[in-house]
C-alpha positions in Angstrom: 0.0 -0.1 -0.1 1.4 3.6 -0.4 1.9 5.8 2.1 -1.6 7.9 3.0 -1.0 11.5 5.0 -4.4 12.8 6.4 -4.2 16.4 6.4 -5.9 17.5 10.3 -6.2 20.0 13.0 -5.0 18.4 16.9 -8.7 19.9 18.0 -10.3 18.3 15.4 -11.6 15.4 17.0 -14.9 14.9 15.6 -12.9 14.2 12.2 -10.1 12.5 14.0 -12.9 9.8 14.8 -14.2 9.6 11.1 -11.2 9.1 9.7 -10.5 6.3 12.2 -13.9 5.1 11.2 -13.2 5.1 7.7 -9.6 3.6 8.0 -10.9 0.5 10.1 -13.7 0.3 7.5 -11.6 0.1 4.6 -8.4 -1.4 5.9 -5.8 1.1 5.5 -3.2 2.6 7.6 -2.1 6.5 7.4 -0.3 9.1 9.2 -1.8 12.3 10.2 0.0 15.8 9.3 -0.2 17.8 12.4 2.4 20.4 12.0 1.5 23.7 11.3 -1.5 24.2 12.9 -2.8 27.9 12.9 -2.2 28.5 16.9 0.8 27.1 16.7 2.6 28.8 13.5 6.0 31.0 14.3 7.4 33.6 12.6 9.8 31.2 10.7 6.4 29.7 9.1 4.6 33.1 8.9 7.6 34.2 6.3 7.1 31.3 4.6 3.7 32.8 3.8 3.2 35.8 1.7 0.1 37.9 0.9 -3.0 38.2 3.3 -3.5 34.6 3.3 -5.6 33.8 7.2 -4.1 31.7 9.9 -6.3 28.8 9.5 -5.2 28.5 5.5 -1.8 29.0 6.0 -2.0 26.4 8.3 -3.8 24.0 5.5 -1.4 24.6 2.5 1.5 24.5 4.8 0.5 21.5 5.9 -0.5 19.9 2.5 3.1 20.9 1.8 4.4 19.4 4.2 3.1 16.0 3.5 4.8 16.2 0.3 8.0 16.8 2.4 7.1 13.6 4.6 6.4 11.5 1.5 9.9 12.5 0.5 11.7 10.5 2.7 10.1 7.3 1.7 11.3 5.2 -0.6 7.8 5.0 -2.5 7.0 6.6 -5.5 3.7 7.3 -5.4 1.8 8.6 -2.1 -2.1 9.4 -1.3 -3.3 13.0 0.3 -6.6 13.1 2.2 -8.3 16.2 4.2 -9.7 14.8 7.3 -13.6 15.7 6.2 -13.0 13.8 2.9 -15.6 11.3 2.2 -14.5 7.9 0.3 -16.8 5.9 -1.6 -17.4 2.3 -1.4 -15.4 1.8 -4.5 -12.4 4.0 -3.7 -9.8 1.4 -3.1 -10.6 -1.0 -5.7 -10.5 2.0 -8.3 -7.6 3.1 -6.9 -5.8 0.2 -7.9 -7.1 0.7 -11.6 -6.0 4.0 -11.1 -2.2 3.2 -9.7 -1.6 0.9 -12.8 -2.5 3.8 -15.2 0.3 6.4 -13.8 2.6 3.7 -15.2 2.2 5.0 -18.2 2.2 8.5 -17.3 5.6 10.9 -17.7 6.9 11.8 -13.9 5.6 14.9 -12.5 2.3 14.8 -12.0 -0.7 15.1 -9.5 -3.7 13.2 -10.0 -7.5 14.7 -8.3 -9.9 11.9 -7.0 -12.2 13.8 -5.6 -14.7 16.7 -6.9 -18.2 14.4 -6.7 -20.5 17.6 -7.4 -18.2 19.7 -9.8 -19.6 20.5 -13.4 -17.5 18.2 -15.8 -16.9 18.8 -19.7 -17.9 15.9 -22.2 -14.3 14.1 -21.6 -15.5 13.2 -18.5 -18.5 11.1 -20.1 -16.5 9.4 -23.2 -16.9 5.8 -22.0 -17.9 4.1 -18.8 -14.6 3.0 -17.6 -12.5 4.8 -15.0 -9.6 6.7 -17.2 -7.9 9.8 -16.4 -8.7 13.8 -18.1 -6.2 16.2 -18.0 -7.5 18.8 -16.1 -6.6 21.1 -12.9 -7.6 19.9 -9.2 -10.5 22.1 -8.0 -10.3 21.1 -4.4 -7.8 19.0 -2.5 -9.8 16.5 -0.4 -8.1 13.3 -2.2 -5.2 13.4 -4.5 -2.0 11.2 -5.7 1.3 13.0 -6.1 4.4 11.5 -7.8 8.0 11.4 -6.2 9.4 13.7 -9.2 6.8 16.1 -8.7 7.1 16.7 -5.3 10.7 17.1 -5.2 10.1 19.9 -7.6 7.4 21.5 -5.8 10.2 21.2 -2.7 12.5 23.4 -4.6 9.9 25.9 -5.6 9.3 26.3 -2.1 13.0 26.9 -1.3 12.8 30.6 -3.6 9.0 31.0 -3.1 6.5 31.7 -0.6 2.8 30.9 -0.5 -0.3 33.3 -0.5 -3.4 31.2 -1.4 -5.1 28.2 -0.1 -4.0 24.7 -1.0 -5.8 23.8 -4.2 -5.1 27.1 -6.0 -1.5 26.8 -4.6 -0.6 23.9 -6.0 -2.5 24.7 -9.5 -0.1 27.6 -9.0 3.3 25.7 -8.6 2.6 22.8 -10.7 1.7 25.3 -13.9 4.8 27.5 -13.1 6.8 23.9 -13.0 4.9 22.3 -15.4 3.4 19.4 -13.8 0.5 17.9 -15.1 -2.8 17.5 -13.2 -5.4 14.6 -13.8 -9.1 14.2 -13.1 -10.6 11.0 -12.6 -13.2 10.4 -15.2 -15.8 9.4 -12.2 -15.1 10.9 -8.8 -14.1 8.6 -6.0 -14.7 10.8 -3.2 -16.3 13.9 -2.0 -15.9 16.4 1.4 -18.2 16.0 4.5 -18.1 19.9 4.4 -19.6 20.4 1.2 -22.2 17.6 1.9 -23.0 19.3 5.5 -21.4 16.6 7.3 -19.1 18.9 9.1 -18.7 22.8 9.7 -15.9 24.4 7.3 -13.3 27.3 9.2 -12.1 27.9 5.3 -14.8 28.7 3.1 -16.9 31.3 4.7 -19.8 31.3 2.3 -20.5 27.6 2.9 -20.5 28.0 6.8 -23.4 30.5 7.1 -25.5 27.3 5.6 -27.3 24.8 7.9 -26.2 20.7 7.5 -29.6 20.7 5.7 -29.2 22.9 2.9 -25.6 21.7 2.3 -26.7 18.3 1.5 -29.4 19.6 -0.6 -27.2 21.6 -2.3 -24.8 18.8 -2.8 -27.3 16.6 -4.1 -28.7 18.4 -6.5 -25.6 19.7 -8.2 -24.0 16.4 -8.0 -27.7 15.3 -10.3 -27.1 18.2 -12.7 -23.8 18.4 -13.4 -22.5 14.4 -13.3 -25.6 12.1 -13.0 -27.9 13.2 -15.9 -25.1 14.8 -18.2 -23.5 10.9 -18.0 -27.1 9.5 -18.2 -27.9 11.4 -21.3 -24.3 10.9 -22.7 -24.8 7.2 -22.7 -28.2 7.4 -24.1 -26.4 9.1 -27.2 -24.0 6.4 -27.5 -26.7 3.7 -28.1 
């Protein structure tokens, strides 16, 4: 099994329970990324952060990048990064093994986004019924794969640049600068509990204003209109 890193905060005990129950259900081991909690950031940490990034957002992006540094200390070629509110679908690990086989055909230096279950998708995602990769930047950061070469380049980039945006936007910016390709799976394998109303959010103020019921209804509606219905009609047209 590849190494799995979970981005979390020491005080988020409800999310820890969620992740640990999911790990037990699926049978995987993981490592929490505890470093860089917002209330523990020191001057040296903040010197790596530019612009007006709020402490919680700075904490989150620094944790994502630290996970990649932890990965570089291992002998593995690929790692999985999860956020602590991720909700993995039942087929996640079966599909993951298939996706890991696909990575053998990719040139070194990439990121594969596994989430986005309510994202708007273009027609490339409905070309066939199978699982495949579509070249497209990640949109959120709840679940993604990285390879060693890409992490090495990002680490060097960080030696001479500061971070100034949330994790998903920062990874997109860095990787565009470094020429690292992003891919999305054609059928998302995960979503965010903070989008579905399972958890509150500390990073998205617009989402935090709404009730869990509203968020769950919005998630289901968006998933239906953006993915389920377009996929159905795409299949229908191919008959």
